[in-house]
N, C-alpha and C positions, 0 to 999 in steps of 0.2 A: 428667358432673361425681355424680350418683347409682350408687358406687359398692361394688356387694355388697363385706362379705367374707367370711369361711371361717373358720370353726373346726380346728383342730386334725388335725378326720377327713378335710375336705373338704368338709363340707356349709355351704350357705350360709346368712348368719344372717342370714334376709332380714329382718327385722324393724327391718334398719340403714336400707333406703334408704328408710323410711318417718319414720319418728324425725325422720332428718338433715331432710329436707325439712318436716320439723315445723317444725323448727327455724328451717329459713332461712323459711319459710314466718312466723313471726312478726317475722324481723329485718324482712322487707318491709315488719309488719304495724307497725311502727317510721320505717320508713326520714327520717332527716332527721331524729327527733329522739336524738340526742346522750345526754340524760340514761339513755330507757328500754332504750337496746341499748348499753350500759355496764353498765343491771345486767343485761341479759343475758349479757354475758363472762361479768361476774365469777361468777352463778349457774353458765357451764359451767363454770368456773375450778376452780369450787366441785365443781362433781360426777366434772372429773377426780381432784381430791387424794382426793376420798371412795371411788372406786371402787380409786384406786390404791395408797392406807393401808389400805384392805379389802379389799373381795372379791381384788386383786388381789395383797395379800402374803399371804393368807393361803393360793390358791391353788397359790406358788410349792411348782418343785421340791424333789423332799427327797430327791434323788440324782444324784450324777453328769451321768449318763445319759439324765435329762429337764434336767435345769439343762445343758448345751449344747442337745439338740433346740432349748428356747425361745433361745438366747443366738445360735443359726443362725436361727431364724426370725423376732425380731427383727433382726439382719442383714439380714436376703433380702428381708425387706416394709418397709424406709423406717427403718429404727432406734426407737427409745425416743420414745412420741408428746410431745411438749412444745409448751405452749399460751405463747408468745410473747409477751409487755409490748407495748406503742407506749411508746417511749421521751417525757419529758415536752417536748425538745431537738423530736419527729416533731412533736409537736404544737402548737406555739409556735412550727416554721417554717408553717405551713400556716395558721396566722393569720397571721404575716407576710408571706405571699403573695398574702392578700384584701386589702391594707391600700393 
């Protein structure tokens, strides 16, 4: 599951698998503790928002050709990143299944 990612010049961003594994290890440390895991999920969501609204927006292309290339890359590699939230109904269904 440790997929490396590449930048636009095709070079591997080798730090990403290490960072992802560190987050997985942190999550495993808190297995069975929903409060801590929820805090981790909130931190990841906050980081996603911070990167999207800061560095990503600042680095958006300023001409059509670069914008076109970015859109092609987004479509070719899985679309726009999205962090889905668990619906409360799903949480309640899980709770009811244990009764």
